[in-house]
C-alpha positions in Angstrom: 22.7 16.7 -59.8 19.9 18.2 -57.8 18.4 21.6 -58.1 18.7 23.1 -54.6 15.6 25.4 -55.1 13.6 22.4 -56.3 14.6 20.4 -53.2 13.8 23.3 -50.9 10.4 23.8 -52.6 9.6 20.1 -52.2 10.5 20.1 -48.5 8.2 23.2 -48.0 5.4 21.4 -49.8 5.8 18.3 -47.7 5.9 20.4 -44.5 2.8 22.3 -45.6 0.9 19.0 -46.3 2.0 17.7 -42.8 0.7 20.8 -41.2 -2.6 20.5 -43.1 -2.9 16.9 -42.1 -2.2 17.8 -38.4 -4.9 20.5 -38.6 -7.4 18.0 -39.9 -6.5 15.6 -37.0 -6.9 18.3 -34.4 -10.1 19.9 -35.6 -13.0 17.5 -35.0 -16.7 18.4 -35.4 -18.6 18.3 -32.2 -21.2 16.0 -33.8 -18.4 13.6 -34.8 -17.2 13.5 -31.2 -20.7 12.7 -30.0 -21.1 10.1 -32.7 -18.0 8.2 -31.6 -18.8 8.4 -27.9 -22.4 7.3 -28.6 -21.1 4.0 -29.8 -20.7 2.9 -26.2 -23.5 5.0 -24.6 -27.3 5.5 -25.0 -28.4 8.2 -27.4 -27.4 11.7 -26.4 -29.7 14.7 -27.0 -29.0 18.4 -26.7 -25.2 17.9 -26.2 -24.5 21.5 -27.1 -25.7 24.5 -25.1 -28.6 26.6 -26.3 -27.2 29.9 -27.8 -28.4 33.3 -26.6 -31.5 34.7 -28.3 -32.3 31.2 -29.6 -35.3 31.5 -31.8 -37.7 28.6 -31.2 -35.4 25.8 -32.1 -33.9 27.3 -35.2 -30.5 25.9 -36.0 -27.7 28.4 -36.0 -24.4 27.9 -37.8 -21.6 30.3 -38.6 -19.5 27.9 -40.7 -19.4 24.4 -42.1 -16.9 23.1 -39.5 -19.6 22.6 -36.9 -17.7 24.6 -34.2 -20.7 26.8 -33.5 -23.4 24.5 -34.4 -26.4 24.1 -32.0 -28.7 21.2 -32.1 -32.3 21.9 -32.8 -34.9 21.4 -30.1 -35.5 17.6 -29.8 -38.5 16.4 -31.6 -41.5 14.6 -30.1 -40.1 11.3 -31.5 -36.8 11.9 -29.8 -38.4 12.8 -26.5 -40.5 9.6 -26.7 -37.4 7.5 -27.3 -35.8 9.0 -24.2 -38.9 8.5 -22.2 -38.9 4.8 -23.1 -35.4 4.5 -21.4 -37.0 5.3 -18.0 -38.0 2.4 -15.8 -41.6 2.1 -14.6 -40.2 0.7 -11.3 -36.8 0.0 -9.8 -35.2 -3.4 -10.1 -35.0 -5.4 -6.9 -36.3 -4.6 -3.5 -36.7 -0.9 -2.6 -34.7 -0.2 0.6 -35.1 3.5 1.1 -35.9 6.9 -0.5 -34.2 10.2 0.3 -34.1 13.7 -1.0 -30.8 15.3 -2.2 -29.4 18.1 -4.3 -29.6 17.1 -7.9 -26.1 18.5 -8.8 -23.3 20.6 -7.2 -22.9 24.3 -8.0 -25.6 24.4 -10.6 -29.2 25.4 -11.0 -30.3 22.0 -12.4 -34.1 22.0 -12.7 -36.2 19.1 -11.6 -37.7 17.5 -14.7 -41.1 15.9 -15.0 -41.6 13.1 -17.5 -44.5 13.6 -19.8 -46.2 10.4 -21.1 -48.3 12.3 -23.6 -45.5 13.3 -26.0 -45.8 16.9 -25.0 -42.9 19.0 -24.0 -41.4 18.1 -20.7 -42.0 20.6 -17.9 -39.6 21.8 -15.3 -39.7 23.3 -11.9 -37.2 25.4 -10.0 -36.6 22.8 -7.4 -32.9 21.9 -7.3 -33.5 18.8 -5.1 -34.6 15.4 -6.3 -36.0 12.2 -4.9 -33.7 9.2 -5.1 -34.4 5.5 -4.5 -32.0 2.7 -3.4 -32.9 -0.9 -4.3 -31.1 -4.2 -3.9 -31.4 -6.6 -6.8 -30.0 -10.2 -7.3 -29.6 -12.4 -10.4 -30.2 -15.6 -8.5 -32.8 -15.1 -5.7 -36.0 -14.2 -7.5 -39.0 -16.3 -7.6 -39.0 -16.8 -11.3 -36.4 -17.1 -14.0 -38.0 -14.3 -15.9 -37.1 -11.9 -13.0 -33.5 -13.2 -13.0 -33.2 -12.6 -16.8 -34.7 -9.1 -16.5 -32.0 -8.0 -13.9 -29.2 -9.7 -15.9 -30.4 -8.0 -19.2 -30.7 -4.5 -17.6 -27.3 -4.7 -15.8 -25.6 -6.0 -19.0 -26.9 -2.9 -20.8 -25.6 -0.4 -18.2 -22.3 -1.9 -16.9 -20.5 -0.6 -20.0 -20.6 2.8 -18.3 -18.1 1.5 -15.7 -15.4 1.5 -18.4 -15.5 5.3 -18.4 -15.0 5.7 -14.7 -13.2 2.5 -13.4 -9.8 1.5 -14.6 -9.6 -2.2 -15.6 -13.4 -2.6 -15.1 -14.8 -5.9 -16.3 -18.3 -7.1 -17.2 -19.9 -9.4 -14.8 -22.7 -12.0 -15.1 -25.0 -11.4 -12.2 -26.6 -14.8 -12.6 -23.2 -16.6 -12.2 -22.5 -18.7 -9.2 -18.9 -19.5 -10.1 -16.8 -20.3 -7.1 -19.8 -20.8 -4.9 -20.5 -17.1 -4.6 -23.3 -14.9 -5.9 -23.9 -11.3 -7.0 -26.2 -8.6 -5.7 -26.4 -5.0 -7.1 -27.4 -2.0 -5.1 -29.0 0.4 -7.6 -29.5 4.1 -7.2 -32.4 5.6 -9.2 -33.8 9.1 -9.5 -37.5 9.2 -9.1 -39.4 11.4 -11.7 -43.0 12.4 -11.4 -45.1 12.0 -14.5 -47.6 14.6 -15.7 -51.1 13.3 -15.2 -54.5 14.7 -15.6 -56.3 15.9 -12.5 -58.1 13.2 -10.5 -55.6 10.5 -11.5 -53.2 8.9 -9.2 -49.7 10.3 -9.5 -47.3 8.0 -11.3 -43.5 7.9 -11.3 -40.7 6.8 -13.6 -37.0 6.1 -12.7 -33.7 6.9 -14.3 -30.3 5.4 -13.4 -28.0 7.5 -11.1 -25.4 4.8 -10.1 -24.9 1.3 -8.8 -22.7 -0.8 -6.5 -21.9 -4.5 -7.4 -21.6 -6.8 -4.4 -20.0 -10.3 -4.5 -20.9 -12.6 -1.7 -19.0 -15.7 -0.8 -18.7 -18.0 2.2 -15.4 -17.9 4.1 -15.3 -21.1 6.3 -11.9 -20.2 7.8 -12.7 -16.6 8.6 -11.5 -15.7 12.1 -12.9 -15.4 14.7 -16.2 -16.4 13.0 -17.0 -18.1 9.7 -19.6 -16.6 7.5 -20.4 -14.7 4.4 -18.0 -12.0 3.2 -19.6 -9.2 1.2 -17.1 -7.7 -1.3 -17.6 -4.3 -2.9 -16.4 -4.6 -6.5 -17.6 -1.6 -8.5 -19.1 1.7 -7.4 -20.4 4.0 -10.1 -22.1 7.4 -9.8 -22.9 9.1 -13.1 -21.2 12.6 -13.6 -24.3 14.8 -13.2 -24.8 13.4 -9.6 -21.2 13.2 -8.4 -20.1 15.1 -5.3 -23.7 15.3 -4.0 -23.2 12.7 -1.3 -24.7 9.7 -3.1 -21.6 7.6 -2.8 -21.5 8.0 1.0 -25.2 7.1 1.2 -24.7 4.0 -1.0 -21.7 2.8 1.0 -23.5 3.4 4.3 -26.5 1.4 3.0 -24.2 -1.5 2.1 -23.0 -1.5 5.7 -26.6 -1.4 6.9 -27.6 -4.3 4.7 -24.6 -6.3 6.1 -25.7 -5.4 9.6 -29.2 -6.8 9.0 -31.0 -3.5 9.3 -33.0 -4.3 6.1 -33.6 -8.0 6.9 -37.3 -7.4 7.6 -37.8 -5.8 4.2 -35.8 -8.4 2.3 -37.5 -11.3 4.1 -40.9 -9.9 3.4 -40.1 -9.5 -0.3 -38.4 -12.8 -0.7 -40.9 -15.2 0.8 -41.2 -18.7 -0.7 -44.4 -20.0 -2.3 -45.7 -21.2 1.0 -45.3 -17.7 2.5 -42.4 -18.5 4.7 -39.4 -16.1 4.7 -36.2 -17.3 3.2 -33.3 -17.2 5.7 -30.7 -14.6 4.9 -27.1 -15.6 5.5 -25.2 -13.6 8.1 -22.5 -11.3 6.7 -19.4 -11.2 8.9 -17.3 -8.7 6.9 -17.5 -6.1 4.2 -14.3 -5.5 2.3 -13.4 -3.8 -1.0 -11.7 -5.1 -4.1 -8.8 -2.8 -5.2 -10.3 0.5 -4.1 -9.4 3.8 -5.9 -7.9 6.7 -3.9 -11.1 8.6 -3.8 -13.0 5.6 -2.6 -10.4 4.9 0.1 -11.0 8.4 1.5 -14.8 7.8 1.5 -14.5 4.4 3.1 -12.1 5.7 5.8 -14.4 8.7 6.6 -17.5 6.4 7.0 -15.6 4.0 9.2 -14.3 6.8 11.3 -17.8 8.3 11.7 -19.1 4.8 12.7 -16.4 4.5 15.4 -17.1 8.1 16.6 -20.8 7.7 16.8 -20.6 4.5 18.8 -18.1 6.0 21.3 -18.1 8.8 23.9 -17.9 12.2 22.3 -14.6 14.0 21.9 -16.0 16.8 24.0 -16.3 14.4 26.9 -12.6 13.6 26.8 -10.7 15.1 29.7 -8.7 17.8 28.1 -7.2 19.2 31.2 -3.6 20.3 30.7 -2.8 20.3 34.4 -0.1 17.9 35.1 0.6 17.5 31.5 4.0 19.0 31.7 5.1 16.3 34.1 4.2 13.6 31.6 7.2 12.0 29.9 7.6 10.0 26.8 10.5 8.0 25.4 12.5 10.2 23.0 12.3 7.9 20.0 10.3 9.8 17.3 11.7 7.2 14.9 11.7 4.3 17.3 14.7 2.1 16.4 13.5 -0.7 18.6 10.2 -0.7 16.8 11.9 -0.7 13.4 14.0 -3.7 14.4 10.9 -5.6 15.5 11.2 -4.8 19.1 8.6 -4.7 21.8 5.2 -3.7 20.3 3.0 -5.0 23.1 0.0 -2.9 23.9 -2.4 -2.9 26.9 -6.1 -3.1 26.7 -8.9 -3.0 29.3 -11.5 -5.7 29.6 -14.3 -3.2 30.1 -16.2 -2.4 26.9 -19.4 -0.6 26.1 -22.1 -2.7 24.6 -22.4 -0.8 21.4 -18.8 0.5 21.0 -16.5 -1.0 18.4 -13.5 -1.0 20.7 -12.5 -0.6 24.3 -14.0 2.6 25.8 -11.1 3.1 28.1 -8.8 3.4 25.1 -10.7 6.5 24.1 -11.7 8.2 27.3 -9.3 9.8 29.8 -6.9 12.7 29.9 -5.4 13.4 26.5 -2.3 14.7 28.3 -1.7 11.2 29.8 0.7 9.0 27.8 -1.8 6.2 27.9 -4.3 8.2 25.7 -2.1 7.4 22.7 -1.9 3.7 23.4 -1.7 1.7 20.1 -4.7 -0.5 19.4 -3.9 -4.1 19.9 -4.6 -6.7 17.2 -7.1 -8.4 19.5 -9.0 -5.1 20.0 -8.9 -4.5 16.3 -10.3 -7.9 15.5 -13.1 -7.6 18.0 -14.0 -4.2 16.6 -14.0 -5.6 13.1 -16.5 -8.3 14.2 -18.8 -5.7 15.7 -18.6 -3.3 12.8 -18.4 -6.0 10.1 -15.3 -4.3 8.7 -11.7 -5.4 8.4 -9.4 -5.1 11.5 -7.2 -2.7 9.5 -10.1 -0.4 9.0 -10.7 -0.4 12.7 -7.1 0.6 13.2 -7.5 3.5 10.7 -10.7 4.7 12.3 -9.1 4.6 15.7 -6.1 6.7 14.6 -8.4 9.2 12.8 -10.4 9.5 16.0 -7.3 10.2 18.1 -6.0 12.7 15.5 -9.3 14.6 15.4 -9.3 14.9 19.2 -5.7 16.2 19.1 -6.3 18.7 16.3 -9.4 20.1 18.1 -7.4 20.6 21.3 -4.6 22.3 19.4 -7.1 24.6 17.6 -8.3 25.9 21.0 -4.9 27.5 21.4 -4.6 26.9 25.1 -1.6 24.6 25.0 2.0 25.7 25.1 4.2 24.9 22.0 6.2 22.3 24.0 3.1 20.5 25.0 1.7 20.5 21.5 5.0 19.0 20.3 4.8 16.4 23.0 1.3 15.3 22.0 2.2 15.2 18.4 5.2 13.1 19.1 3.1 10.6 21.1 0.6 10.3 18.3 3.3 9.9 15.7 4.8 7.0 17.8 1.4 5.3 18.0 0.9 5.3 14.3 4.4 4.3 13.5 4.1 1.2 15.6 1.3 0.0 13.4 3.2 0.9 10.2 6.2 -1.0 11.3 4.2 -4.2 11.3 2.3 -3.3 8.1 5.4 -2.6 6.1 7.8 -5.0 7.9 9.1 -6.5 4.7 9.8 -3.2 2.9 11.5 -1.7 6.0 13.5 -4.9 6.5 15.1 -4.5 3.1 16.8 -1.3 4.3 20.4 -1.8 5.2 21.0 0.8 8.0 18.9 2.1 10.9 19.0 5.6 9.3 17.5 4.2 6.1 14.9 2.3 8.0 13.9 5.4 10.0 13.7 7.5 6.8 11.5 4.9 5.2 9.2 4.7 8.2 9.0 8.5 8.3 8.0 8.5 4.6 5.2 6.1 5.3 4.0 8.1 8.2 4.0 11.4 6.3 1.8 9.7 3.6 -0.6 8.4 6.2 -0.8 11.7 8.1 -1.5 13.7 5.0 -4.3 11.2 4.1 -5.8 11.5 7.5 -5.9 15.3 7.4 -7.7 15.0 4.0 -10.2 12.5 5.4 -10.9 14.8 8.4 -11.2 17.9 6.1 -8.3 19.7 7.7 
C-alpha cells in the first residue's frame, strides 16, 4: 500500500529539483561564457560594456551571479599582451591600401597602438586604413618565410569555424594534387604613438582573409591554364557590411587579370634578379558558395559587364512602334520545356573591351531582339575575357537586361500593356536558359502542366534573387 500524500509530495519534490536543475542550466555567468568561447579564440578583453558613472576602473557587482559584473579596466600587462598580437608588417606582398569606415552604424573610434605600455589613445575618426596583401606558402625565397605564413594561417583559420559551415583547416604549404595555395589577407593599419622627431611606425591587425587554391586545367575549353578557386572568405564581425568583402573579391579578379603582375614579379625575383614568370589564370570560380556570397559575386560580375558595355542611358528607349511589336504567347514555353528550338542569334561585331556582343545590349528595348537569349558561344567568349564562368556571364547579362527594364518602367512613360509585353519577353529569355540548366529535374515531371509549374517556380526564385542583387 502507498500513501497518496507521500507519493504526491515526492512528485512535487522531484519536479522542484528538475526546475532548479533547469534554472542552473539556463543561467550562465557571462565570464563562464567568455571562458568557454576563448578556448577557440585569442584572449578577449573588456567583453562587457562600461557601466554609467564608472569610477576609474572600479569593479561593480550587484550579486554573485555575475549578471551585472563589469570587467575592470585592462592592466598594462594585459594591454601589452594584446599589443604583441599585432603584426609589425603584413604577410606576403602588399597589393593596395584603402580607407574605409571601421564599422556600420557605430561610432567606433580609431585606435592608436602604444608601444610604451601607456594607455592607448583614441581619435574621433570613424574611418580606418586597410591593407590587402597576397601571401603564399610555397613561393617564398626561403623556407623560413614559408613556415612563417603557414604558422600564422594555422593560428587564425580556426576562426572560419564560426562563420563557414563545414569549414576545414588547410595546409598552405601543401602541393597535393599538383595545386598550390595563396591567401589574400586583409589587415587594418594602426599608427603607433611615437615621440616627436621619430619616423611614424605602424602595426597591423587581422580583418579577414580569402583562401585561393590554384590548379592547372589542361582540358579547359577554349584555353588550358590555371584555375583560381575561391575556397574560404572570412571577414571578422566588427568589419562586416562595410564593403570589405566586395573589395577583396574585386582584388581577386584583378590578380587573376594580371593587374598586379608588376608588383608580384618585382617582389618575387630570383637570386639572379630575374622575375619569376607568373602562370596565367584563365578562370576564377568558387567552391560551394553561401547565399550571401552568391549575391556579392553576382553583383560584382554584373558591374563588370555593365562597366565594359555601353551605358543603359544610351539604349534607345523609344516606345514608338513598340505597340506593333509581337511576341509568341508562350509565357511558359511548352516547346522550350520539351527541349524544342533554343537557337539564338549573335552578331560578329564586338567591342574590344566588352565581355559580350555589343549588339546584344544596344538597340531599341521595345524591339523583340533586345531580349535575345545569350548563346553558349557568346557566354564562353565572355567568360574567357572576364576570367569567370560562362554561367556567371549569363547571370550578369540577365541582370543587365532586367536593370534596363526596371529603370524604363520606373520612368512611368509606358502603358500597362507595353510593360506586360516587355516583362513577358524578359521572362521568356530567362526561362530558355533555365530549361537547359534544370533539364533533368524538369524532365522528371509527367505532364506539361507540371513542367510549366516547375519552370515557373525556378524563374520566380531567380527573379527574386536578381531584384535583391540589384537592390530593388
